[in-house]
C-alpha positions as CSV (number, residue, x, y, z in Angstrom):
1,M,133.1,189.6,86.4
2,S,131.9,186.4,88.0
3,H,131.1,183.6,85.9
4,T,127.4,184.0,86.4
5,Q,127.3,187.6,84.5
6,L,129.0,186.0,81.4
7,T,127.4,185.9,78.1
8,P,128.5,184.4,74.9
9,A,128.2,187.9,73.2
10,D,130.5,189.4,76.3
11,V,133.1,186.7,75.9
12,L,133.5,187.0,72.1
13,A,133.8,190.7,72.1
14,R,136.9,190.4,74.1
15,P,140.0,191.0,72.4
16,P,142.0,187.7,71.9
17,Y,144.6,186.3,74.3
18,R,148.0,187.1,73.2
19,G,150.9,184.5,74.4
20,K,154.5,184.6,74.2
21,L,157.0,181.9,74.9
22,L,158.7,181.1,78.3
23,I,162.2,180.6,78.2
24,N,164.6,181.3,81.1
25,G,162.1,182.9,83.1
26,A,161.4,185.6,80.4
27,W,158.4,186.1,78.4
28,V,159.7,186.4,74.5
29,D,158.4,186.3,71.0
30,A,159.5,183.7,68.7
31,A,163.1,184.1,67.2
32,D,161.7,184.6,63.6
33,G,158.8,186.5,64.8
34,A,156.2,183.7,63.9
35,T,152.7,183.6,65.4
36,L,149.6,181.3,65.4
37,E,146.0,182.3,65.4
38,R,143.6,180.2,67.3
39,K,139.7,180.5,66.4
40,S,137.1,178.8,68.7
41,P,135.9,175.7,67.3
42,A,132.5,176.6,68.8
43,H,132.2,179.9,67.4
44,D,134.6,180.5,64.7
45,K,136.0,183.8,66.3
46,L,139.7,184.5,67.0
47,V,140.4,183.7,70.5
48,S,144.2,183.7,70.8
49,I,147.5,184.6,69.1
50,H,150.5,182.7,70.0
51,A,154.2,183.2,69.5
52,L,155.1,180.2,67.4
53,A,158.4,178.6,68.5
54,G,161.0,177.2,66.0
55,V,163.9,175.1,66.3
56,V,166.3,178.0,67.5
57,D,163.7,178.6,70.5
58,A,163.6,175.0,71.3
59,E,167.3,174.8,71.3
60,H,167.2,178.0,73.8
61,A,164.6,176.4,76.0
62,I,166.5,173.1,76.4
63,A,169.7,174.8,77.2
64,A,168.0,177.0,79.8
65,A,166.6,173.9,81.3
66,R,169.9,172.0,81.2
67,A,171.8,175.0,82.9
68,A,168.9,175.2,85.7
69,F,169.3,171.5,86.3
70,D,173.3,171.3,86.2
71,H,173.9,174.5,88.2
72,G,170.6,175.9,89.5
73,P,169.1,175.6,93.0
74,W,165.9,173.6,92.1
75,P,167.4,170.1,92.3
76,R,169.1,170.9,95.2
77,M,166.3,172.3,97.4
78,L,164.8,170.7,100.5
79,G,161.8,168.7,99.3
80,A,160.0,170.8,101.8
81,E,161.0,174.0,99.7
82,R,159.7,172.3,96.3
83,A,156.3,171.2,98.3
84,R,155.9,175.2,99.3
85,I,156.4,176.5,95.9
86,L,153.9,173.7,94.5
87,R,151.2,174.6,96.9
88,Y,151.6,178.2,96.0
89,V,150.9,177.0,92.2
90,A,148.0,175.0,93.4
91,E,146.6,178.1,95.0
92,G,147.4,180.1,92.2
93,I,145.3,178.1,89.9
94,L,142.5,178.2,91.9
95,A,142.7,181.9,92.2
96,R,142.4,182.2,88.6
97,K,139.9,179.3,87.9
98,E,137.3,181.3,86.0
99,E,139.9,183.0,83.9
100,L,141.6,179.6,83.0
101,A,138.1,177.7,82.5
102,L,137.1,180.4,80.1
103,M,140.3,180.4,78.2
104,E,140.0,176.4,78.0
105,T,136.5,176.5,76.8
106,L,137.1,179.0,74.1
107,E,140.3,177.2,72.5
108,N,139.2,173.5,72.8
109,G,135.3,173.9,72.6
110,K,134.3,172.0,75.8
111,P,131.2,173.4,78.1
112,L,132.3,176.0,80.6
113,A,131.1,173.8,83.5
114,Q,133.3,171.1,82.5
115,S,136.2,173.1,82.2
116,R,135.7,174.7,85.7
117,A,135.7,171.0,87.0
118,E,138.9,170.0,85.3
119,I,140.8,173.2,86.6
120,E,139.8,172.3,90.3
121,A,140.8,168.9,89.6
122,A,144.3,170.2,88.2
123,A,144.9,172.0,91.4
124,D,144.3,169.0,93.5
125,L,147.1,167.3,91.7
126,W,149.5,170.3,92.4
127,H,148.5,169.8,96.0
128,Y,149.1,165.9,95.8
129,A,152.4,166.5,94.3
130,A,153.6,168.8,96.8
131,T,153.0,165.9,99.3
132,L,155.3,163.6,97.2
133,A,158.1,166.3,97.2
134,R,158.6,165.8,100.8
135,N,158.2,161.8,100.6
136,L,160.4,160.8,97.9
137,H,163.2,158.5,99.2
138,G,165.6,155.9,98.6
139,D,166.6,152.7,100.5
140,S,169.2,151.0,102.6
141,Y,170.6,147.5,103.4
142,N,172.3,146.7,106.6
143,T,171.9,143.1,105.9
144,L,175.4,142.6,103.7
145,G,177.8,141.9,106.4
146,E,179.4,144.0,109.2
147,Q,182.0,145.8,106.7
148,T,179.4,146.6,103.7
149,L,176.3,149.2,103.8
150,G,174.5,149.5,100.9
151,V,172.2,152.7,100.1
152,V,170.2,153.4,97.0
153,L,169.7,156.9,96.3
154,R,166.8,158.5,94.0
155,E,167.9,161.5,92.3
156,P,165.9,163.6,89.8
157,I,166.7,162.2,86.0
158,G,167.4,165.6,84.7
159,V,165.8,167.7,82.1
160,V,162.2,166.7,81.0
161,S,160.3,167.3,77.8
162,I,156.5,167.6,78.5
163,I,154.1,167.2,75.4
164,T,150.8,167.4,76.1
165,P,147.3,167.1,73.8
166,W,144.6,169.3,73.0
167,N,141.7,167.4,74.6
168,F,142.4,168.1,78.2
169,P,145.1,170.8,78.0
170,F,145.2,172.0,81.5
171,L,144.6,168.8,83.3
172,I,147.2,166.6,81.5
173,V,150.1,169.0,82.0
174,S,148.9,169.1,85.5
175,Q,149.3,165.1,85.5
176,K,152.9,165.6,84.5
177,L,154.7,168.9,85.5
178,P,154.1,169.1,89.1
179,F,155.5,165.5,89.6
180,A,158.5,166.2,87.5
181,L,159.1,169.3,89.6
182,A,158.6,167.4,93.0
183,A,161.3,165.2,91.8
184,G,163.6,167.9,91.4
185,C,163.5,167.9,87.4
186,T,163.6,171.0,85.1
187,T,161.2,171.0,82.0
188,V,160.4,172.1,78.7
189,V,156.7,172.0,78.3
190,K,155.0,171.9,74.7
191,P,151.2,172.1,74.8
192,A,149.3,171.2,71.7
193,E,149.4,174.4,69.4
194,V,145.6,174.7,69.2
195,T,145.1,174.8,72.9
196,S,148.1,176.6,74.5
197,A,146.8,179.6,76.3
198,T,145.9,177.8,79.6
199,T,149.5,176.3,79.7
200,L,151.0,179.6,79.3
201,M,148.7,181.2,82.1
202,L,150.0,178.2,84.1
203,G,153.8,179.7,83.4
204,E,152.4,183.0,84.8
205,I,151.2,181.2,88.0
206,L,154.5,179.2,88.3
207,M,156.7,182.5,87.9
208,A,154.4,184.3,90.5
209,A,154.7,181.2,93.0
210,G,158.5,181.7,92.9
211,I,159.8,178.9,90.6
212,P,163.6,179.6,89.5
213,H,164.3,180.8,86.0
214,G,164.9,178.1,83.6
215,V,163.2,175.1,85.7
216,V,160.0,175.4,83.6
217,N,160.2,176.5,79.9
218,I,156.9,176.8,77.6
219,L,157.0,176.6,73.9
220,V,153.8,177.0,71.7
221,G,155.2,175.1,68.5
222,R,154.3,172.3,65.8
223,G,154.9,168.8,66.5
224,N,156.8,168.3,63.3
225,V,159.2,171.0,64.4
226,V,159.5,171.9,68.1
227,G,158.2,168.4,69.1
228,D,160.9,166.7,67.0
229,V,163.6,168.7,68.7
230,L,162.3,168.1,72.3
231,V,161.8,164.3,71.5
232,S,165.3,163.7,70.0
233,H,167.8,166.5,71.8
234,P,170.6,164.7,73.6
235,D,170.3,167.3,76.4
236,I,166.6,166.1,77.3
237,D,167.1,163.0,79.7
238,M,163.3,161.9,79.3
239,L,160.3,162.3,77.5
240,S,156.7,162.5,79.0
241,F,154.1,162.4,76.2
242,T,150.3,162.0,75.9
243,G,148.8,161.8,72.3
244,S,147.5,159.4,69.6
245,T,149.4,155.8,69.4
246,V,150.6,156.7,66.0
247,V,152.3,159.8,67.1
248,G,153.6,158.3,70.3
249,K,155.2,155.2,68.3
250,Q,157.2,157.7,65.9
251,A,158.0,159.7,69.2
252,V,159.7,156.4,70.6
253,A,161.3,155.7,67.4
254,K,162.9,159.3,67.3
255,S,164.0,159.4,71.0
256,A,165.7,156.1,70.6
257,Q,168.8,157.9,68.9
258,T,169.8,158.9,72.5
259,L,168.2,156.2,74.5
260,K,166.3,158.6,76.7
261,K,163.8,157.3,79.1
262,V,160.1,157.5,77.9
263,S,156.4,157.5,79.6
264,M,153.7,157.3,77.2
265,E,150.0,157.7,77.8
266,L,148.4,157.0,74.2
267,G,145.0,155.9,72.9
268,G,142.3,153.5,73.8
269,K,139.5,151.8,72.7
270,N,137.7,151.1,76.0
271,P,135.0,148.8,76.6
272,Q,132.1,148.9,79.1
273,I,130.6,145.3,79.8
274,I,127.0,145.1,80.7
275,F,125.7,142.1,82.4
276,P,122.1,141.3,82.8
277,D,122.1,141.9,86.5
278,C,123.5,145.2,86.2
279,D,122.2,148.3,88.0
280,W,120.2,149.2,84.8
281,D,119.9,153.2,85.4
282,A,123.4,153.5,86.5
283,A,124.7,151.4,83.6
284,L,122.7,153.6,81.2
285,D,124.0,156.9,82.6
286,A,127.5,155.8,82.5
287,T,127.0,154.8,79.0
288,V,125.7,158.0,77.9
289,F,128.2,160.1,80.1
290,G,131.0,157.6,79.0
291,I,130.9,158.3,75.1
292,Y,129.7,161.9,75.1
293,F,131.8,163.6,78.0
294,N,134.1,165.7,76.4
295,A,132.5,165.1,72.9
296,G,134.0,161.9,73.0
297,Q,137.6,163.3,72.5
298,C,139.0,161.3,75.5
299,C,141.6,158.4,75.5
300,N,139.2,156.8,78.3
301,S,136.0,157.3,76.4
302,G,133.7,154.3,76.9
303,S,133.7,154.1,73.2
304,R,132.7,150.3,72.9
305,I,129.5,148.7,74.8
306,L,129.7,145.2,75.2
307,V,126.0,144.1,76.1
308,H,124.8,140.5,77.1
309,E,122.3,139.5,74.4
310,A,119.7,138.9,76.9
311,I,119.2,142.6,77.2
312,A,121.0,143.9,74.4
313,E,117.8,145.1,72.1
314,K,116.4,146.8,75.3
315,F,119.5,148.4,76.3
316,A,120.2,149.9,72.9
317,A,116.7,151.4,72.6
318,A,117.4,152.8,76.0
319,V,120.8,154.3,75.4
320,V,119.2,155.9,72.1
321,E,116.6,157.5,74.3
322,R,118.8,159.0,76.4
323,S,121.4,160.2,73.9
324,K,118.4,162.0,72.2
325,R,118.4,164.2,75.6
326,V,122.0,165.1,75.4
327,K,122.3,168.8,74.8
328,V,124.8,169.6,72.0
329,G,125.6,173.4,71.5
330,D,127.4,176.8,72.2
331,P,129.7,175.5,75.3
332,L,129.2,179.1,76.6
333,V,125.4,178.3,77.3
334,P,124.7,176.7,81.0
335,G,123.2,173.3,80.4
336,V,124.8,172.3,77.6
337,L,126.5,168.9,78.0
338,V,128.4,168.3,74.7
339,G,130.5,171.3,73.0
340,A,132.4,171.6,69.6
341,I,134.9,169.0,68.3
342,T,138.3,170.7,68.7
343,T,139.8,170.8,65.1
344,D,138.5,170.4,61.8
345,K,140.9,167.4,61.1
346,Q,139.1,165.4,64.0
347,L,135.7,166.3,62.7
348,E,136.7,164.8,59.3
349,T,137.9,161.7,61.2
350,I,134.9,161.2,63.3
351,L,132.4,161.6,60.2
352,S,134.7,159.4,58.0
353,H,134.5,156.4,60.8
354,V,130.7,156.5,60.8
355,D,130.6,156.3,57.0
356,A,133.0,153.5,57.2
357,A,130.8,151.6,59.8
358,R,127.7,152.1,57.7
359,H,129.6,150.8,54.5
360,A,130.6,147.6,56.6
361,G,127.0,146.7,57.5
362,A,126.5,148.3,61.1
363,Q,123.4,150.3,61.7
364,V,123.6,154.1,62.7
365,V,120.4,154.2,64.6
366,L,121.1,157.7,66.0
367,G,123.0,160.8,64.7
368,G,126.1,160.2,62.5
369,S,126.0,163.9,60.9
370,R,127.2,167.2,61.6
371,I,125.1,169.8,63.2
372,G,124.8,173.2,61.2
373,T,127.5,174.8,59.7
374,T,128.8,177.5,62.2
375,G,131.0,175.9,64.9
376,M,132.1,172.2,64.6
377,Y,129.3,170.1,66.2
378,V,128.5,166.5,65.8
379,E,125.3,164.8,66.6
380,P,125.3,162.1,69.5
381,T,125.9,158.9,67.6
382,V,125.0,155.3,68.3
383,V,125.9,152.3,66.1
384,T,124.6,149.0,66.4
385,G,125.2,145.5,64.6
386,V,129.1,146.0,65.1
387,T,131.3,143.3,64.9
388,R,134.6,142.8,66.3
389,A,136.1,142.9,62.7
390,M,135.0,146.3,61.7
391,A,137.2,149.2,62.1
392,I,135.0,151.0,64.5
393,A,135.1,148.4,66.9
394,R,138.8,148.3,66.8
395,E,140.3,151.9,66.1
396,E,139.9,154.9,68.2
397,V,137.3,157.4,66.6
398,F,137.6,160.2,69.4
399,G,134.4,161.6,69.0
400,P,130.6,161.2,70.5
401,V,130.1,157.9,68.6
402,L,128.9,154.7,70.4
403,S,129.8,151.1,69.1
404,M,127.6,148.6,70.5
405,L,128.4,144.5,70.2
406,T,126.8,141.6,72.1
407,F,128.2,138.6,73.9
408,R,126.7,135.2,75.3
409,S,129.1,134.5,78.5
410,L,131.7,136.0,80.6
411,D,134.6,134.3,78.6
412,E,133.3,135.8,75.4
413,A,132.9,139.2,77.1
414,V,136.6,139.2,78.3
415,E,137.7,138.1,74.9
416,L,135.8,140.8,73.2
417,A,137.4,143.4,75.6
418,N,140.7,142.4,75.0
419,S,140.4,142.1,71.1
420,T,142.1,145.4,70.4
421,L,145.5,146.5,70.2
422,Y,144.7,149.0,73.2
423,G,144.5,148.5,76.9
424,L,143.8,151.7,78.6
425,S,140.5,151.2,80.6
426,A,137.4,149.2,80.9
427,A,134.3,148.9,83.1
428,V,132.3,146.1,84.3
429,W,128.5,146.3,85.3
430,S,127.3,143.5,87.4
431,K,125.7,143.2,91.0
432,D,127.5,139.9,91.3
433,F,130.8,140.3,93.0
434,S,132.2,137.2,91.8
435,T,131.4,138.1,88.0
436,S,132.6,141.6,88.2
437,L,135.8,140.9,90.1
438,T,136.4,137.7,87.5
439,A,136.0,139.9,84.3
440,A,138.1,143.0,85.8
441,R,141.0,140.6,86.9
442,R,141.0,139.0,83.3
443,I,140.8,142.5,81.3
444,K,144.1,143.6,80.0
445,A,143.8,147.3,81.0
446,G,145.5,149.7,83.2
447,T,142.2,150.6,85.0
448,V,139.1,148.9,85.4
449,W,136.2,150.5,87.0
450,I,133.4,148.1,88.7
451,N,130.1,149.8,88.7
452,T,131.1,153.1,88.0
453,F,132.9,154.7,85.0
454,L,135.4,157.6,84.5
455,E,136.3,158.4,87.9
456,G,139.8,159.3,88.9
457,H,141.7,160.1,92.1
458,A,145.4,161.5,92.5
459,E,146.4,158.5,94.6
460,L,145.3,156.0,92.0
461,P,147.8,155.3,89.1
462,F,146.9,155.9,85.5
463,G,148.1,154.4,82.4
464,G,147.7,151.5,80.1
465,Y,148.5,148.0,78.7
466,K,149.6,147.1,75.0
467,E,149.7,150.3,72.7
468,S,148.0,152.4,75.3
469,G,151.2,153.2,76.7
470,I,154.2,152.8,78.6
471,G,154.7,153.7,82.4
472,R,152.0,155.2,84.7
473,E,151.1,158.6,85.9
474,L,149.7,159.8,89.3
475,G,149.7,157.6,92.5
476,R,152.3,157.7,95.3
477,F,155.0,156.5,93.0
478,A,154.5,159.3,90.5
479,T,157.4,161.1,91.4
480,E,159.8,158.2,91.2
481,D,159.2,157.9,87.4
482,Y,161.3,161.1,87.1
483,T,164.0,159.6,88.8
484,E,167.3,157.6,88.4
485,T,168.4,155.2,91.3
486,K,172.0,155.2,92.2
487,T,173.5,152.4,94.3
488,L,176.3,153.4,97.1
489,H,178.1,150.3,97.9
490,M,180.2,151.0,100.9
491,H,183.1,149.1,102.5
492,L,183.6,149.8,106.2
493,G,186.9,149.5,107.9
494,E,190.1,148.0,106.4
495,R,189.8,145.9,103.2
496,T,191.0,142.4,103.7
497,D,190.2,140.6,100.4
498,S,192.9,140.7,98.2
499,W,192.8,139.8,94.3
500,L,196.4,139.4,93.9
501,P,198.4,137.5,96.6
502,R,200.4,139.7,98.9
């Protein structure tokens, strides 16, 4: 059935997806038989039933990945052979795009059109990683004297645990897994338990593409059970984690027991700075898009708008007018731009932040409430009169809630932009090249957009400053993050230097 023929009634009448654990090339139930049910946050309808892994399952998966790395073919393959399999995976993703997108929408609550776009973007990441599999290389030094040759090798780091969040389940696993595989690593993947189905479907695609047994293992499990094992186990050589800063700090602390390498992509409180000479329509559109995309459940969400005081009142009114036109509702209905909040816990967090802002003296000039009682929907929300001391100006809300602050000068705008513990991304809106570039260079963030927002390409690194993370994903060095360097210091000919007198 093509996506143009689907109706919400058709979709919701289907039986739930049933997922098992992928361990050492086999689909298995949890050792203790435990399962997890997931209801669609948009419809309150059972959409998936997963085997729920425990400690025993995690240990089996780690052992499989360890054996596959120490004795299996994957780390020893030609880069071209790994690249070929990664390309097969990319094509397999595109072949199942509609199925993947629908499952993503059902478990996550985001609009179906958005899910399709994310699946396509994920396939592009697998294609890009395939190119890197053939280009990973070391270095050599022929400048150390006639009797010395130095060679620097890059070797896969080993077994990598990959822990992904619920807001972009398929896209974020595709920002990590193909690059670890391109380097020759083996992996244990734990998606967020509430949005696990598409990662399990990726496992099916990987198996069909010919990935050797044990190279990719996938566990649906809770963070405080399976996640703790993947973070602290001595047979795990590296942890790649995306999630909240609070949980990321806990993971780093637990991983320190074995001093494993960590890569962290964490939270953000990302500013968009609006100068008076901005492209008015473009800046307004980016403001609305930046806060309501994915219902604001995005680490890169443009949740802070810093507007020059000369245009602040007019800009705020225009943002409110445009926000009223944002269609919120059933993510299976064409034309809906904002779907459901993914978890009930996140819904409570969003509404509590809005209430706290009211009590702190800010003005909720639009929205701020839940919509209806069926499904977890929140109104597009705009909060003005925000000061830097308020929690809503400093803490990650992770919802469709926009905070607006004002500034008088470029210096004050940059100071405000840098006034949180985060440093993931930012944007600057000005037609003056000097203003834009000066601000961009002074903002402490891993990505700064100039006169655009939330664009991304596989070729460009992604990650944050300060408490927004450790390390970078994507870009031409992405596979190098999953490697160790080894120096070969070689002496040529007879060794003439003697430490003891002859």
